Structure formats: structure tokens, C-alpha cells
C-alpha positions as CSV (number, residue, x, y, z in Angstrom):
1,X,14.2,-21.8,0.5
2,X,17.0,-19.5,-0.6
3,X,18.8,-18.3,2.6
4,X,18.8,-14.8,1.1
5,X,15.1,-14.6,0.7
6,X,11.9,-15.0,2.6
7,X,8.2,-15.1,1.6
8,X,7.0,-14.1,5.0
9,X,3.8,-16.1,5.8
10,X,3.0,-15.3,9.4
11,X,2.7,-18.4,11.4
12,X,1.3,-16.8,14.5
13,X,-2.4,-16.5,13.5
14,X,-4.4,-16.8,16.7
15,X,-1.5,-16.0,18.9
16,X,-3.1,-12.7,19.9
17,X,-6.5,-14.2,20.8
18,X,-8.3,-12.7,23.8
19,X,-10.2,-9.6,24.9
20,X,-7.5,-7.2,23.7
21,X,-7.5,-8.7,20.2
22,X,-11.3,-8.6,20.1
23,X,-11.4,-4.9,21.0
24,X,-8.8,-4.2,18.3
25,X,-10.8,-6.2,15.7
26,X,-14.0,-4.3,16.5
27,X,-12.3,-1.0,16.4
28,X,-10.7,-1.9,13.1
29,X,-13.9,-3.1,11.5
30,X,-15.8,0.0,12.7
31,X,-13.2,2.3,11.2
32,X,-13.3,0.5,7.9
33,X,-17.1,1.0,7.6
34,X,-16.6,4.8,8.0
35,X,-13.7,5.4,5.7
36,X,-11.5,3.9,3.0
37,X,-8.4,4.1,5.2
38,X,-5.1,3.9,3.4
39,X,-2.5,1.4,4.5
40,X,1.2,2.2,3.9
41,X,4.8,1.3,4.6
42,X,6.8,4.3,5.8
43,X,10.6,4.1,6.4
44,X,11.8,5.9,9.5
45,X,14.7,7.0,7.4
46,X,14.5,6.9,3.6
47,X,18.3,6.9,3.2
48,X,20.6,4.8,5.4
49,X,24.3,3.7,5.4
50,X,25.1,0.2,4.2
51,X,25.1,-2.3,7.0
52,X,22.1,-0.7,8.6
53,X,19.0,-2.4,9.9
54,X,16.2,-0.3,8.5
55,X,13.1,0.3,10.4
56,X,9.7,0.7,8.7
57,X,6.3,1.3,10.1
58,X,3.2,-0.4,8.6
59,X,0.2,1.8,9.5
60,X,-3.3,2.7,8.5
61,X,-5.2,5.9,8.6
62,X,-6.8,8.7,6.6
63,X,-4.2,11.4,7.2
64,X,-0.9,10.1,5.8
65,X,1.6,9.6,7.4
66,X,-0.2,9.8,10.8
67,X,-1.2,6.3,11.9
68,X,-4.8,5.9,13.1
69,X,-4.5,2.3,14.2
70,X,-2.0,-0.6,14.1
71,X,-2.2,-3.4,11.6
72,X,-2.4,-6.7,13.5
73,X,0.4,-9.1,12.9
74,X,-2.0,-11.9,11.9
75,X,-3.2,-9.8,9.0
76,X,0.1,-9.8,7.2
77,X,0.0,-12.4,4.5
78,X,3.4,-11.8,2.9
79,X,6.3,-9.4,3.6
80,X,9.4,-9.2,1.4
81,X,12.4,-7.1,0.5
82,X,14.8,-6.9,-2.4
83,X,18.2,-5.2,-2.7
84,X,20.3,-5.2,-5.9
85,X,17.8,-7.5,-7.5
86,X,18.2,-10.2,-4.7
87,X,15.6,-11.1,-2.1
88,X,16.7,-10.5,1.5
89,X,15.3,-11.5,4.9
90,X,12.7,-9.4,6.7
91,X,12.4,-9.9,10.5
92,X,9.2,-10.8,12.1
93,X,7.1,-7.6,12.6
94,X,6.6,-6.2,16.1
95,X,3.3,-4.7,17.2
96,X,3.6,-1.2,18.5
97,X,1.0,1.2,19.8
98,X,-0.1,2.6,16.5
99,X,2.0,0.8,13.9
100,X,3.6,-2.5,13.1
101,X,7.3,-2.2,13.0
102,X,9.2,-4.0,10.3
103,X,13.0,-4.4,10.3
104,X,15.3,-5.5,7.4
105,X,19.1,-5.7,7.4
106,X,20.6,-3.9,4.4
107,X,24.2,-5.0,4.0
108,X,25.2,-3.5,0.7
109,X,24.8,-0.2,-1.2
110,X,21.7,-0.2,-3.5
111,X,18.0,0.7,-3.6
112,X,16.0,-1.6,-1.3
113,X,12.4,-2.3,-2.1
114,X,10.2,-3.4,0.8
115,X,6.6,-4.5,0.2
116,X,3.8,-6.5,1.7
117,X,0.2,-7.7,1.2
118,X,-2.4,-8.2,3.8
119,X,-4.8,-11.1,4.0
120,X,-8.2,-10.4,2.3
121,X,-10.6,-8.6,4.7
122,X,-14.4,-8.8,4.6
123,X,-16.4,-5.6,5.4
124,X,-19.9,-4.2,5.0
125,X,-20.6,-0.6,4.3
126,X,-23.8,1.1,5.3
127,X,-25.6,2.4,2.2
128,X,-25.3,6.0,3.3
129,X,-21.5,5.6,3.4
130,X,-21.1,4.2,-0.1
131,X,-21.0,7.4,-2.0
132,X,-18.3,8.9,0.3
133,X,-16.3,5.7,-0.2
134,X,-16.6,5.8,-4.0
135,X,-15.6,9.5,-4.0
136,X,-12.5,8.7,-1.9
137,X,-11.3,6.1,-4.3
138,X,-12.4,8.1,-7.4
139,X,-14.5,5.1,-8.6
140,X,-15.4,4.9,-12.3
141,X,-18.8,6.1,-13.5
142,X,-20.0,2.6,-14.5
143,X,-19.4,1.3,-11.0
144,X,-21.4,4.2,-9.5
145,X,-24.2,3.4,-11.9
146,X,-24.2,-0.2,-10.9
147,X,-24.6,0.9,-7.2
148,X,-27.2,3.5,-7.9
149,X,-29.3,1.0,-10.0
150,X,-29.2,-1.4,-7.0
151,X,-31.4,1.1,-5.1
152,X,-29.4,0.8,-1.9
153,X,-28.9,-2.9,-1.6
154,X,-26.2,-4.4,0.6
155,X,-22.5,-3.5,0.1
156,X,-20.5,-6.6,1.1
157,X,-16.9,-6.3,0.0
158,X,-13.7,-8.4,0.3
159,X,-10.6,-6.1,0.1
160,X,-6.9,-6.9,-0.2
161,X,-4.3,-4.3,0.6
162,X,-0.8,-3.9,-0.8
163,X,1.9,-1.5,0.2
164,X,5.4,-0.7,-1.1
165,X,8.3,1.7,-0.4
166,X,12.0,2.2,-1.0
167,X,15.1,2.9,1.0
168,X,18.4,4.2,-0.4
169,X,21.3,2.3,1.0
170,X,24.8,3.9,1.0
171,X,25.9,5.1,-2.4
172,X,24.4,2.9,-5.0
173,X,26.3,2.5,-8.3
174,X,24.3,0.2,-10.6
175,X,21.1,-0.9,-8.7
176,X,18.2,-0.3,-11.2
177,X,15.9,-2.9,-9.6
178,X,13.6,-0.1,-8.4
179,X,12.2,-0.1,-11.9
180,X,11.2,-3.8,-11.8
181,X,7.8,-5.0,-10.6
182,X,7.8,-7.0,-7.3
183,X,4.8,-9.1,-8.2
184,X,2.0,-7.8,-6.1
185,X,-1.5,-8.2,-7.5
186,X,-1.8,-4.5,-7.9
187,X,1.3,-2.3,-7.7
188,X,2.8,1.1,-8.7
189,X,6.2,0.8,-10.4
190,X,8.4,3.9,-10.5
191,X,10.0,4.9,-13.9
192,X,12.4,7.3,-12.1
193,X,14.6,6.5,-9.1
194,X,12.2,7.1,-6.2
195,X,15.1,7.9,-3.8
196,X,16.5,10.9,-5.7
197,X,13.3,12.9,-6.2
198,X,13.5,16.7,-5.8
199,X,10.8,19.4,-5.5
200,X,9.6,20.4,-9.0
201,X,10.4,17.0,-10.5
202,X,8.0,15.0,-12.7
203,X,7.5,11.5,-11.3
204,X,6.5,8.9,-14.0
205,X,5.0,5.6,-12.8
206,X,3.2,2.7,-14.3
207,X,0.4,0.6,-12.7
208,X,0.3,-3.2,-13.1
209,X,-2.5,-5.6,-12.3
210,X,-1.1,-9.2,-12.0
211,X,1.9,-8.0,-14.0
212,X,0.0,-6.4,-16.9
213,X,-0.5,-2.7,-17.5
214,X,-3.7,-1.3,-16.1
215,X,-5.2,1.4,-18.3
216,X,-7.8,4.0,-17.3
217,X,-7.0,3.4,-13.6
218,X,-7.5,6.3,-11.2
219,X,-4.3,6.9,-9.3
220,X,-4.3,9.4,-6.5
221,X,-1.4,11.4,-4.8
222,X,-1.3,13.0,-1.4
223,X,1.4,14.9,0.5
224,X,2.0,14.4,4.1
225,X,-0.4,16.1,6.5
226,X,-3.0,16.6,3.8
227,X,-6.3,14.8,3.2
228,X,-7.1,16.3,-0.2
229,X,-6.1,13.9,-3.1
230,X,-5.7,14.6,-6.7
231,X,-6.2,11.8,-9.2
232,X,-4.9,11.0,-12.7
233,X,-6.0,8.3,-15.1
234,X,-3.4,5.9,-16.4
235,X,-2.9,5.8,-20.2
236,X,-3.2,2.6,-22.3
237,X,0.2,1.5,-21.2
238,X,-0.8,1.9,-17.5
239,X,1.4,5.1,-17.1
240,X,0.8,8.4,-15.3
241,X,3.1,11.3,-14.5
242,X,2.8,13.4,-11.4
243,X,4.4,16.8,-10.6
244,X,6.0,16.9,-7.2
245,X,5.6,20.6,-6.3
246,X,7.0,20.5,-2.8
247,X,9.4,18.5,-0.6
248,X,8.2,16.1,2.1
249,X,6.8,12.6,2.3
250,X,4.3,11.6,-0.4
251,X,2.0,8.7,-1.2
252,X,0.5,7.3,-4.4
253,X,-2.6,5.3,-3.8
254,X,-5.2,3.6,-5.9
255,X,-8.1,1.1,-5.6
256,X,-9.2,-1.4,-8.2
257,X,-12.9,-2.2,-7.5
258,X,-15.1,-4.6,-9.3
259,X,-18.3,-6.6,-8.9
260,X,-18.0,-10.0,-7.5
261,X,-19.8,-13.3,-8.3
262,X,-18.6,-15.0,-5.1
263,X,-21.2,-16.1,-2.5
264,X,-22.2,-13.5,0.1
265,X,-19.9,-11.0,-1.6
266,X,-21.0,-8.1,-3.8
267,X,-17.7,-6.4,-4.5
268,X,-14.0,-7.2,-4.5
269,X,-11.1,-4.7,-4.3
270,X,-7.4,-4.3,-4.3
271,X,-5.8,-1.3,-2.6
272,X,-2.2,-0.3,-3.3
273,X,0.1,2.4,-2.0
274,X,3.6,3.6,-2.8
275,X,5.4,6.0,-0.4
276,X,8.5,8.0,-1.2
277,X,10.3,11.2,0.0
278,X,10.9,14.4,-2.1
279,X,13.9,16.4,-1.1
């Protein structure tokens, strides 16, 4: 393995076994059945001097950026970072009260991308909760019709969550790697430097599924402290443009939902988020 890079595959699965882990697992599963909670990576500082160890919080909830519950370390499937186009080491995450703290050393000026994917999670929704869930993710009409035609049958889903964010390091001169995909199964890629956004700016992005443009995809945006989300559909090239009316922390979020042909699974989904700050 390149000493400058790490594909962080957590080796501590099962390390948190016991009553406390069981309680956390039950709480997490119960919350998922009630709401399509977002999962995000949020830097504690979106701009830091070079040579800094940046701290980021991985959290989940329905009122960004307020965390509702921590993500268990054993759910992290991969955690990576890139600076000036080069992969860099991310330290082992630390479980805190309501978030999972991630740390990454940023030695040089540039635009650091930090991203992760969680291991797939099985869940089952009560039929009465499905409509609310579909509304939250702005599901396509054909998927709603499939559910309605099933006349309230079981909803068993396997979901995979992805999150990405950026940190500005020092005074970058030529780091344009923020415009390059990082390789997640579902990701939002900025087409404008996400660390220099100002209130009133347009923010163009593109959505990729397995590296290819995802057209007619419903991408939502939410500002910190708000629960109302507005959605836009991506064009044939997977692009959408958002107007950033006010300063603060923002999140783009989207869910790709599809029918499944796997045993004991009715639906499969990928959730993705991108957080950034508007000055």
C-alpha cells in the first residue's frame, strides 16, 4: 500500500459487543424505521492552516447539522482523503457522544476532499411510514406506483450511505482536484470550488453513479437548522445548479432507490451527501 494513502477498512468489527452496543443498535434501527435520516461529514473548521490536523464529525439526523445519534465505528466500510490529487492517511475514527470524530493531517496548501461509505444496512419500514419516506427522498413517480400496486406488502430495504466534504488548507495555488470524482458508488461532484462559495452564488454540480452521469435524479438541498428541502432534477449530463441565497452550512443530499431481485430484499438504495460552507 502507498504510504501516502489508505483505504480505511475498519478491522474492529465486533470490538464494541455487549449491552451498550446492543442498545445503540436497537435505537439506530428504530430511528431508521421512522425517518430517512441523513448521514454527513462536517468539518469543525472548513478552512485551516497547512500543517493542521483537521477534525470532522460523522453524524446522522434529520436536522442538519445537529446530530441525532453517532455512527458506530464498525459501520464504516471505507474512509479516505485526498489533497492535491494525492491520497493521504485518515486516522482511526473515535466514537463520541453523538458523532464519530475523524482526523486527517493536512500538510500542504490545497483543497482536501474527505469521504466515506458505510457498510450496507438492512431495514424494514412499516407500510404506514413508506409514503413519508418516499416524500422525504422525492422518489420518482414510477417507484411510488410500484409500491401502491403492491397493496401494502412488506418493505425490506438494503441501504448504503456515502458522505463527502471539503476542507480548504492554507492558500491553495493550483489544486483543482475538488472537481474530480472520488469513486463512490453515488456521489455529488462540484463544478465550482466548494471552499470559496459566497451568498448569492450559483453552485453547479454533477451527480455520478458508478462514475457515469445520473440523469433525472432528484437532488435536494438544505441549509443548516432547517428541515424543509428543495429538490432539482439533474439534466441528461447529470448536472444541476443551485442558488445559494444565504451564508451558513449547507448540504446536498440524494437517494437512488430501485427494486431489488435479491432474496428477502424488496428494495436497494444508495444515499449520498455533500456538505459545504457558504460565506
